[in-house]
C-alpha positions in Angstrom: -16.2 24.8 5.8 -13.0 22.8 6.5 -15.1 20.5 8.8 -17.6 20.0 6.0 -14.9 19.1 3.5 -13.3 16.6 5.9 -16.7 15.0 6.6 -17.4 14.7 2.9 -14.0 13.1 2.3 -14.5 10.7 5.1 -18.0 9.8 3.8 -16.6 9.1 0.4 -14.0 6.8 1.8 -16.7 4.9 3.8 -18.8 4.5 0.6 -15.8 3.2 -1.3 -15.0 0.7 1.4 -18.5 -0.6 1.3 -18.4 -0.9 -2.4 -15.2 -2.8 -2.1 -16.7 -5.4 0.3 -19.5 -6.0 -2.1 -17.4 -6.2 -5.3 -16.3 -9.6 -6.7 -13.5 -8.4 -9.2 -9.8 -8.9 -8.8 -7.8 -5.9 -7.6 -4.3 -5.1 -8.8 -2.5 -4.1 -5.6 0.4 -1.8 -5.0 2.9 -3.0 -2.4 4.5 0.4 -2.0 3.1 3.9 -2.0 6.1 6.0 -3.2 7.7 3.4 -5.5 5.9 2.1 -8.6 5.8 -1.4 -10.0 5.7 -2.3 -13.7 2.4 -4.2 -13.5 -0.7 -2.8 -15.2 -4.4 -3.5 -14.6 -6.1 -6.0 -16.9 -7.7 -4.7 -20.2 -11.1 -3.3 -19.6 -10.7 -3.2 -15.8 -11.3 0.0 -13.9 -9.8 0.6 -10.4 -10.4 3.5 -8.0 -7.6 4.6 -5.8 -7.9 7.4 -3.2 -4.6 8.6 -2.0 -3.8 10.6 1.2 -0.3 12.0 1.8 0.5 13.6 5.2 3.5 15.9 5.7 4.4 17.6 8.9 7.2 19.7 10.4 9.1 22.5 8.7 11.0 25.5 10.1 7.7 26.8 11.5 4.5 24.9 12.2 3.4 23.1 9.0 0.8 20.3 8.4 -0.3 19.3 4.9 -2.7 16.7 3.5 -2.5 15.9 -0.2 -5.5 14.0 -1.6 -5.7 12.4 -5.0 -8.6 10.5 -6.4 -7.3 8.2 -9.2 -9.3 6.2 -11.7 -7.2 3.6 -13.6 -8.3 1.9 -16.8 -6.6 -1.1 -18.4 -6.3 -0.6 -22.2 -4.1 -3.6 -23.3 -2.2 -6.3 -21.5 0.8 -3.9 -21.4 -0.8 -0.4 -21.3 -2.9 1.4 -18.8 -4.1 5.0 -18.3 -5.4 6.9 -15.3 -6.9 10.3 -14.4 -6.1 12.0 -11.1 -8.1 14.8 -9.3 -5.9 16.5 -6.8 -6.6 18.6 -3.6 -4.5 19.9 -0.8 -5.3 21.1 2.8 -2.5 23.1 4.5 -2.2 24.6 7.9 0.9 26.7 8.6 2.3 29.7 10.5 2.5 32.9 8.5 4.1 35.6 10.7 2.2 35.8 13.9 -0.8 33.9 12.5 -1.7 30.3 11.9 -3.7 29.9 8.7 -5.5 27.0 7.0 -6.5 26.7 3.3 -8.0 24.1 1.1 -6.7 24.2 -2.5 -7.7 22.6 -5.8 -4.4 21.2 -7.3 -5.7 20.4 -10.8 -5.8 17.2 -12.8 -3.2 14.7 -14.0 -3.3 12.1 -16.8 -1.1 9.0 -16.3 0.2 6.6 -19.0 2.1 3.4 -18.0 3.5 0.8 -20.3 4.9 -2.5 -19.2 8.0 -3.6 -21.2 8.8 -6.7 -19.2 7.0 -8.8 -16.5 8.5 -9.0 -13.0 7.5 -12.7 -12.7 7.8 -14.2 -16.2 10.9 -12.2 -17.3 14.3 -11.9 -15.7 13.3 -8.5 -14.4 10.2 -6.3 -14.7 10.5 -3.0 -16.5 8.1 -0.2 -17.3 7.8 3.4 -18.6 5.6 6.1 -17.0 4.4 9.5 -18.2 2.1 11.9 -16.2 1.4 15.5 -17.4 -0.5 17.6 -14.9 -2.3 21.0 -15.1 -3.7 23.3 -12.4 -4.4 27.0 -12.0 -1.0 28.8 -12.5 1.1 25.6 -12.8 1.9 22.8 -15.2 4.1 19.7 -14.7 5.4 16.7 -16.5 6.6 13.6 -14.6 8.4 10.7 -16.2 9.5 7.4 -14.6 11.7 4.4 -15.4 10.6 1.4 -13.4 12.4 -1.8 -12.6 11.0 -4.5 -10.3 11.3 -8.2 -9.6 9.5 -11.0 -7.6 11.8 -13.7 -6.1 10.1 -16.2 -3.9 8.5 -14.2 -1.0 10.5 -11.1 -1.8 9.5 -8.2 -4.0 11.7 -5.2 -4.9 11.2 -2.1 -7.1 13.3 0.8 -8.1 12.3 4.0 -9.9 14.1 6.9 -11.5 11.7 9.9 -11.7 12.4 13.2 -13.6 9.9 16.0 -13.0 9.6 19.4 -14.7 7.4 22.1 -13.2 6.4 25.5 -14.7 4.9 28.1 -12.4 3.1 31.0 -14.2 1.0 32.5 -11.4 2.7 35.9 -11.9 1.5 37.4 -15.2 4.3 37.6 -17.7 6.7 35.4 -15.6 7.3 31.7 -15.7 9.5 29.9 -13.1 10.8 26.5 -14.0 12.0 23.8 -11.6 13.3 20.3 -12.2 13.6 17.5 -9.7 15.3 14.1 -9.9 14.1 11.3 -7.6 15.3 7.8 -6.8 12.9 5.5 -5.1 13.5 2.0 -3.7 11.1 -0.5 -2.2 11.8 -3.9 -0.7 9.0 -6.1 0.7 8.7 -9.6 2.1 5.4 -11.5 1.9 4.4 -12.7 5.3 1.4 -14.4 3.6 -0.2 -14.1 0.2 -2.2 -11.2 1.4 0.2 -9.4 3.8 3.6 -7.9 3.0 6.0 -5.6 5.0 9.2 -3.9 4.1 10.9 -0.6 3.7 10.8 2.3 1.2 13.7 4.8 0.5 13.3 8.1 -1.3 16.0 10.5 -2.5 14.7 13.9 -3.8 17.1 16.2 -5.7 16.1 19.8 -6.6 17.4 21.8 -9.6 15.8 25.3 -9.6 15.5 26.8 -13.0 17.0 23.6 -14.4 20.4 24.6 -13.2 22.8 23.1 -10.6 21.8 20.9 -7.7 20.4 23.0 -4.9 19.6 20.3 -2.3 19.2 16.6 -1.9 17.1 15.0 0.8 16.9 11.4 2.0 13.8 9.7 3.4 13.2 6.1 4.5 10.7 4.2 6.6 8.5 1.1 6.9 5.7 0.0 4.5 3.0 -2.5 5.1 0.3 -3.8 2.7 -2.8 -6.0 2.8 -4.6 -7.2 -0.3 -7.9 -9.0 -0.5 -9.5 -10.5 -3.7 -11.0 -7.2 -4.8 -9.4 -4.4 -2.7 -6.1 -3.5 -1.1 -4.5 -1.0 1.3 -0.9 0.1 1.7 0.7 2.5 4.2 4.2 4.0 4.3 5.7 6.0 7.2 8.7 8.0 6.0 10.7 10.4 8.1 13.5 12.6 6.7 16.8 11.0 7.7 19.5 13.4 6.5 20.4 15.9 3.7 22.8 14.6 1.1 23.4 18.2 0.0 22.3 21.3 1.8 22.9 25.1 1.9 25.3 26.3 4.7 22.3 28.1 6.4 20.3 24.8 6.7 20.1 22.9 10.0 20.6 19.2 10.4 17.5 18.6 8.1 16.1 20.3 5.0 13.1 22.0 6.5 12.5 24.8 4.0 11.4 22.7 1.0 10.8 19.4 2.9 9.2 18.1 6.1 10.5 16.1 9.0 7.9 13.4 8.5 5.9 12.1 5.6 3.2 9.3 5.5 1.2 8.0 2.6 -1.9 5.8 2.6 -3.2 4.2 -0.6 -6.5 2.3 -1.0 -7.6 0.6 -4.2 -10.7 -1.3 -5.3 -12.0 -2.7 -8.6 -15.1 -1.1 -9.9 
């Protein structure tokens, strides 16, 4: 069954790529994968974005693929919305056994509003809201976005606050809160190609109480954009914990992984 799912996913990506090559619309590219910009798609435009996030390396064997299929719709020159369909494939050690599972992770609904433009205004600025719902879990993600184009350089900074409610156990609800800071810096080698670095700091507050741990990630990002499609890849290892429990090793490997990577691909429909 896992092979069939992987084959179906690969086939979908191939069909999307072929559609992109035959399309004549203008794509609205993302130059980072973890860090958002303030720009929105044009009113009436629809963009399809398949995501793949790979995570590997915890205390025991752990590999995870998170897949998101996103459909973006431009509503006004400043407002866009999007729908996400989320899946995960996890292989990990449980006791003496190595198990694999494919999970449906629910749906999410994005709203992004551009307050200021990163080219026309002194600084770009945007607000982001994304509620999500799956079996046994609900979440709400909010972002404050700042970005700016200066010559061949583009930079973006996000502050993300996320609330999660886990109600898989009947009669019990567990709440977690996380605060993230994301920074992306890119240099345009040509109008189509950019390369740079992304930095991510993840801070966890279980039950909304004090800070439990803080992890720092950073790595290279590269992006290519054609007239109607674009692709962006970030490689992001965990560098060091900024706060950890005394029992933790040099890295935080209970809640986080040694290595993350994210690939985004977008086309106009």
